[in-house]
C-alpha positions as CSV (number, residue, x, y, z in Angstrom):
1,M,114.8,46.6,73.0
2,D,114.9,50.3,73.8
3,H,111.5,51.4,72.6
4,D,112.7,54.8,71.6
5,Q,114.8,53.2,68.8
6,P,113.0,52.3,65.6
7,T,113.2,48.6,64.6
8,V,112.2,46.6,61.5
9,L,110.2,43.4,61.8
10,L,112.0,40.3,60.5
11,S,110.2,37.0,59.8
12,G,109.6,35.0,63.0
13,D,108.5,38.1,64.9
14,V,112.1,39.2,65.4
15,R,112.6,43.0,65.8
16,M,115.9,44.4,64.5
17,P,117.1,47.9,65.4
18,L,117.5,50.0,62.3
19,L,120.8,51.5,63.7
20,G,123.6,49.0,64.4
21,F,127.2,49.1,65.3
22,G,129.7,47.6,62.8
23,T,132.9,45.9,64.2
24,W,134.9,45.0,61.2
25,Q,138.7,45.7,61.9
26,A,137.8,46.4,65.6
27,T,139.8,43.6,67.2
28,G,141.4,42.9,70.6
29,E,141.1,45.3,73.4
30,A,140.3,48.2,71.0
31,G,137.4,46.1,69.7
32,Y,136.1,45.4,73.2
33,D,136.4,49.1,74.2
34,A,134.6,50.2,71.0
35,V,131.6,47.8,71.6
36,L,131.4,48.8,75.2
37,A,131.4,52.5,74.2
38,A,128.7,51.8,71.6
39,L,126.4,50.1,74.1
40,D,127.0,52.9,76.5
41,A,126.1,55.4,73.7
42,G,122.8,53.6,73.2
43,Y,123.4,51.2,70.4
44,R,121.4,48.0,70.9
45,H,122.5,46.1,67.7
46,I,126.1,44.8,67.3
47,D,127.3,43.3,64.0
48,T,130.2,40.9,64.0
49,A,131.4,37.9,61.9
50,T,133.5,34.8,62.2
51,M,136.1,36.3,59.9
52,Y,136.4,39.5,61.9
53,G,138.1,37.5,64.7
54,N,136.5,39.6,67.5
55,E,133.5,37.5,68.6
56,A,135.0,36.9,72.0
57,E,135.5,40.6,72.6
58,V,132.0,41.4,71.4
59,G,130.5,38.8,73.7
60,R,132.6,40.1,76.7
61,A,131.5,43.7,76.1
62,V,127.9,42.7,75.9
63,R,128.2,40.8,79.1
64,E,130.0,43.5,80.9
65,S,127.7,46.3,79.7
66,G,125.1,45.3,82.3
67,L,122.4,45.1,79.7
68,R,120.0,42.2,79.5
69,R,120.8,39.7,76.7
70,E,117.4,40.2,75.2
71,D,118.0,43.9,74.9
72,V,121.0,43.6,72.5
73,F,120.6,42.3,68.9
74,I,123.7,40.4,67.8
75,T,124.6,39.4,64.3
76,T,127.4,37.1,63.2
77,K,128.3,35.6,59.8
78,L,129.4,32.4,58.1
79,P,132.6,32.9,56.0
80,P,132.8,31.3,52.5
81,Q,135.6,28.9,53.5
82,R,133.3,27.3,56.1
83,V,130.8,26.0,53.5
84,G,130.0,22.4,54.5
85,R,130.9,23.2,58.2
86,E,127.9,25.4,59.0
87,R,126.9,23.7,62.2
88,E,130.4,23.6,63.5
89,T,130.9,27.3,62.7
90,I,127.7,28.6,64.4
91,E,128.6,26.5,67.5
92,A,132.1,28.0,67.5
93,S,130.6,31.5,67.2
94,L,128.3,30.9,70.1
95,R,131.2,29.6,72.2
96,A,133.3,32.7,71.4
97,L,130.4,35.1,72.1
98,D,129.4,33.0,75.2
99,L,125.8,33.0,74.0
100,E,123.1,30.4,73.6
101,Y,121.9,32.0,70.4
102,V,122.5,34.9,68.0
103,D,119.7,37.1,66.8
104,L,120.8,37.0,63.2
105,W,123.2,34.7,61.3
106,L,124.2,35.6,57.8
107,V,126.0,33.9,54.9
108,H,128.8,36.4,54.6
109,W,129.4,36.0,50.9
110,P,127.7,33.8,48.3
111,P,129.6,30.4,48.1
112,T,132.4,30.2,45.6
113,S,130.6,27.3,43.9
114,P,127.0,28.1,42.9
115,A,126.1,24.4,43.5
116,D,126.6,25.2,47.3
117,N,124.0,28.0,47.4
118,I,121.0,25.8,48.3
119,P,122.8,23.3,50.7
120,V,124.3,26.3,52.7
121,W,120.9,28.0,52.9
122,R,119.3,24.7,54.1
123,E,121.9,24.5,56.9
124,M,121.2,28.1,57.9
125,L,117.5,27.3,58.2
126,A,118.3,24.2,60.2
127,A,120.3,26.3,62.7
128,R,117.4,28.7,63.0
129,D,115.0,25.9,63.5
130,E,117.2,24.6,66.3
131,N,117.1,28.0,68.0
132,L,120.8,28.7,67.5
133,A,119.8,31.9,65.6
134,R,116.5,33.7,65.8
135,A,116.7,34.7,62.2
136,V,118.9,33.9,59.2
137,G,119.9,35.8,56.1
138,V,122.6,36.6,53.6
139,S,125.2,39.3,52.8
140,N,126.5,40.5,49.4
141,Y,123.8,38.6,47.5
142,S,122.2,39.7,44.2
143,T,118.5,39.6,43.8
144,A,118.9,36.6,41.4
145,Q,120.8,34.7,44.1
146,I,118.1,35.5,46.7
147,D,115.4,34.3,44.3
148,E,117.3,31.0,43.9
149,L,117.1,30.4,47.7
150,I,113.4,31.3,47.9
151,Q,112.5,29.1,44.9
152,A,114.3,26.1,46.4
153,T,113.1,26.4,50.0
154,E,110.1,28.8,50.0
155,E,112.0,30.6,52.8
156,N,113.2,34.1,52.2
157,P,116.4,35.4,53.8
158,A,115.3,37.8,56.6
159,V,118.1,40.2,55.7
160,N,120.6,41.0,52.9
161,Q,123.5,43.0,54.1
162,I,125.2,44.9,51.2
163,R,127.3,48.0,50.6
164,W,125.0,51.0,50.6
165,G,124.9,54.7,50.9
166,P,123.5,57.8,49.1
167,Y,125.9,57.4,46.1
168,L,124.9,53.7,45.8
169,Y,121.2,54.3,46.2
170,D,119.2,52.1,43.8
171,R,115.5,52.5,44.0
172,Q,114.8,49.3,42.0
173,R,117.1,47.2,44.2
174,H,115.5,48.5,47.3
175,A,112.1,47.7,45.9
176,E,113.2,44.2,45.0
177,H,114.1,43.5,48.6
178,R,110.8,44.9,49.9
179,D,108.8,42.9,47.4
180,R,110.5,39.7,48.6
181,G,110.2,40.5,52.3
182,V,113.9,40.8,52.7
183,V,115.2,43.6,54.9
184,L,118.0,45.6,53.2
185,E,120.9,46.3,55.6
186,G,123.6,48.7,54.4
187,Y,127.3,48.6,55.4
188,S,130.2,51.1,54.7
189,P,127.8,54.1,54.7
190,F,130.6,56.6,55.0
191,K,133.3,54.8,52.9
192,T,130.9,54.9,49.9
193,T,129.9,58.6,50.4
194,D,131.7,62.0,50.1
195,L,130.7,63.6,53.4
196,A,131.8,67.0,51.9
197,D,129.2,66.7,49.2
198,P,127.4,70.2,49.1
199,V,124.0,68.6,49.3
200,L,124.8,66.7,52.5
201,V,126.6,69.8,53.9
202,R,123.5,72.0,53.2
203,I,121.1,69.5,54.7
204,A,123.3,69.0,57.8
205,A,123.5,72.8,58.4
206,A,119.7,73.1,58.1
207,H,119.4,70.6,61.0
208,G,122.4,71.6,63.0
209,V,124.0,68.1,62.6
210,S,127.0,66.6,60.8
211,P,126.8,65.2,57.2
212,A,127.6,61.8,58.7
213,Q,124.5,62.0,60.9
214,V,122.5,63.0,57.8
215,V,123.7,59.9,55.9
216,L,122.6,57.7,58.8
217,R,119.3,59.4,59.2
218,W,118.7,59.0,55.4
219,H,119.0,55.2,55.9
220,I,116.7,55.2,58.9
221,D,114.0,57.3,57.1
222,H,114.2,54.8,54.2
223,E,113.8,51.9,56.7
224,I,117.2,50.6,55.7
225,V,119.3,49.1,58.5
226,V,122.7,50.8,58.8
227,I,125.8,49.8,60.7
228,P,128.4,52.6,61.0
229,K,131.7,51.6,62.5
230,S,134.3,53.6,64.5
231,V,136.6,52.9,67.4
232,T,136.6,56.6,68.4
233,P,134.4,57.1,71.5
234,E,133.3,60.6,70.4
235,R,132.4,59.5,66.9
236,I,130.6,56.4,68.2
237,R,128.5,58.7,70.4
238,V,127.8,61.3,67.6
239,N,126.8,58.5,65.2
240,A,124.2,57.3,67.7
241,D,122.8,60.7,68.2
242,I,120.4,60.8,65.2
243,W,117.0,60.7,66.9
244,G,116.5,64.4,67.4
245,F,115.7,65.2,63.7
246,S,114.3,63.7,60.6
247,L,114.6,64.5,56.9
248,T,111.9,66.2,54.9
249,A,110.5,64.4,51.8
250,E,112.4,67.0,49.6
251,E,115.7,66.4,51.5
252,M,115.3,62.6,51.0
253,R,114.7,63.2,47.3
254,D,117.8,65.4,47.1
255,I,120.0,62.7,48.8
256,D,118.5,59.9,46.6
257,A,119.5,62.0,43.6
258,L,123.2,61.7,44.6
259,A,123.2,58.1,43.3
260,R,125.9,57.7,40.6
């Protein structure tokens, strides 16, 4: 990993960069170009999923970036309709990505039938134990659903990826993840936030950055993983340029207070 980028430690001694690049809706050649631009801009963490239909493009961009495999953290996800076909799905993902393993494999959404929760989680753990994924976790899970997995298997998900942003900030939910050793990863940081909010505009002006950069830095300073997405090279580059400033404790409190 690039040592100048902050990471968070997952179970199994796996380091996950706090800043990642989201690829939802980035398909075909545009998806390939976006991932290549992101790697060029300094991202070292790429988030994809079976249901995004772009694993092949992501894998090609990583290969053609010239970076070493071990220097790029790659996440993919199991879609709900593949419950009961977990092994087949991770093998198909690895073929599409042209990789021997992913760094993180997530259950994309809780299974439609609650009876499937534990069996799916056991299959995720089995894939990890067979080195098909270095770490496994979940996405869009409630704390109660996470507790069910932990109680049944004594294995906590490494990560829970959920919608997150200043307006969705929930101190208690963040603490519940920390208490269980589950890393909180936020998606849709801009879609859930008004970037014209006067608080964000004021803090951005104080640092000479954009409100979007402030939102990303707020995640990082909370040690919450964040995965902005864009297919515009300039915006991809600007979103990665958040290491030259950090937020004061007072600024963090002001942004936390935007929660609705």
